[in-house]
N, C-alpha and C positions, 0 to 999 in steps of 0.2 A: 583426501581433498578437504581443506579449512572450509568449513560451508560458506564463510564468507566470499568465498573468491569466484562462488557461483551467481551470485548479483552482480560481485564486477565484471565478470564477461560479458555480461549483457551489455547492446549498444547503448550510449548515451545519447546519441545525437537521433534515433529512429523511434519509432512508437513500439514499446511493446507494450503488451496484454497484460493486467491480471483480474481475472475474473473475480468477482465478490461472491463466495460461496454463500454468505448470507444470502443472496436472493434464489437459490439452488433449491429445488423441489429436495426437502429431507427425506420424506419416504423414499426415494432412488437416489441417494446421494453417490453412491456408485456407477450408476449410468451419467449422472450429471455431471461427475469428474472425468469421465471417458470421452466426454463428448465435447469437453474444452480442453482438453490434451490432444486430442486427435484434429481440434480445430486450429492448432497452433499456437494456442496459447503459451506462453513462458513462464509465468509464475501463476499461483493459485493465494487470492488474497482470503485470511483467515479473520475475520473480525472477532475479536474477543469481549465482549462485554460482563460487566459486573453487578449490574441493576444498582451502582451506587455510583459510579463517577458518571457513568450515562442511565438515563432510566430506562432500560432495558436488561436482559440476560439472553444470552445466546449460546456460547457453547464454550468446553473448555480442552486440556490436553488429551482425554479419550478420547474424544472426537477425533484430533487430529491426528493422534498415535495411529488410530484404525485407519483414516484414511493414505496415511504415509506407507500402508502395505501395498495400496494400488495405482502409487502417482509417482512418477520420476518429477515431477514440477516439482520447481523453487517454491517452499512454501513461507509466506511472506504473512508472517503473525502480525495482526497490529492489534496491540494492547488497549484495550478503552477502561481500563482499572485506575483505581486509585493507589495503588502499590506495587505496581510493575516488579521491582527489587525481587521483593520478596518470592515472585512466582516464576524469576528466569530459566533455574535448573529445570523445573517440571514442564515449561513450554520445549526448551533444549532439547528433553530428550524427548519427547513426544514425537521432535520431526521435523522441527520449523530450523529454516535456512536464513532467516533474516528475524529480527524481532522488533517492529517499530514503536514506541511508546509516544506517551502526550507530554508536553513539555508543561502540561497545567498540574500533571499528577503531583501526588503525596511527596515522591521519592526524589533525592537528589540527581538530577541528569544527568553529571560527569560521573557519580556512583553506577547509576543504571548502565550508560554507555560501557563502562570498563567491565561490570558484569557483563556483558553482551559479549563484547568483545574476547571475555576471557575463557567462555564458551566456545569460543570460534566462530561464531555467528558475525553475520551482519547487521549495524546497528543504525534505527532510523530512531526521527522525532517527529509528530505530529502536531502540525497546531489547529485549534479551533477555529471559526472563523472570525471570532472578535480578537483573537491574537495576534498581536502584530510582528511581521517578519524580524524584527529586530530581536525579539527574544529567543532566537534561533540563533543569530549570528555568532554567540562569544563559544558554539561545540560544534560549527560547520568543522573545524580541521578534524574534527573524532568522526565524522557522521560518515556511513553510507549512504545514505538517504534521506531525505525530509519529504514527507506526505502532507500536501496542503487540503485540508477539507474546505469542498464548496457546498458542503451541507453542515449542518448540527448534527454533528456524530451521536448515534444511537440507532436510527432506522433506516432500512435502506427503502426506496423508492423516492428520494423528494426530488426535489426541484434543484437543476443547477443554480449555484450563486455567482451568477458573473462578477459582481463588485467584490469578488475574491481573484478576480486577474491582475489587478495593477500590486497584490501581493507577492502572488507568484510571480511576476515579472520581476519585483525587488529581489527575490529569495533567487531568482535565474541570474541576476548579474550579481550579487553576491558569492555565487556558487564560480562564474567565470574570474570573479577578481580575486579569489581565494587558491586559485591556481590548481587544485585538485580535482578528479572526477567526484560527483556526488549526483545519485539519482536522484530526479525532481519529479515526484509522483502527488496525482491529483486525485481524490475521491469525492463523490459526490454529486450524482445526474450526469452522469458522462455516457454519450449517444454518439448516432452518427454524425449528429449537428454541432455539440456543444464540443465535440473533441477536437475540432478546430478552432475554437475561442480558447479552450485550455494546452493546446500547441504552439497557436500566436502568442500566448504569455509566457512559453518556455518549457512549461512542462512536457513531458517525453514518456513516462510512464503511467499509463491509464487503468485505474480501479474502474470496472463496471460491471453492477450485477445484473439490473432489472436487463439493460442493451444487451446482456448475451445471453443469460441463461432462460429468458423469455421470450429471444427473438422469433418473428411466427417463421422465419426460413432455416433457423437452427445457429448452433455457436459457431461455426465454421463462417458462414456468414456474416454475425456480426463482426467478430472479428478479423473480419477482410475489412469491413469498412471502416474499421477505428483504426487501422492500418494506414490507410490515406492520405491522412492528417500528416503534415511538416512540421514539427517541432523547431520553433526560434529559437536558436543558441544564442544569437549577439543580437540583445536586447538594448 
């Protein structure tokens, strides 16, 4: 199966949960991965940072390749790097199923999208908080996913930026108007409370790090609470 189809099979009108590996205990990644998979997560969100596009460094293809051997989750790789086009093949070979890059990066967005699809993966674009929704509209007919950052990208554990919700709602309306299914994902400060605000603005795919991996009752309970939100499809 074309890997892009895996993401397309997920529901667009119900909450899906993508635990962010950045918040996991890196000394016991295998156990952490099993916990979120057993807890019912559909996706694993993998934040790749180069220390240039964002002021932090995380991990690269070797870690993703090692994880791939131990999981059947959809691997949603979020490239917070300056030149995503250069590294697409490496991340595809490591086991990624979807690649999301930033509209603010140095590569030509259309070429990156084409490159991702050429590798058989789902393609997503992400926006930093200061980037308007209008920046991604020209690419809407080519995308499988749009990721709205509700924190400044680079570090986990930041507070949810509620002022990103009008932008999220604007993107939801644009998706409805374009007439084709596109997942609307949000990342940053998502927990059992803020998930309802994000869902009310039209997001249905929730990236959650601290709220899942560090929940006092475990990942399964955290995922269950996130799924209680009801995404607004018509805004």
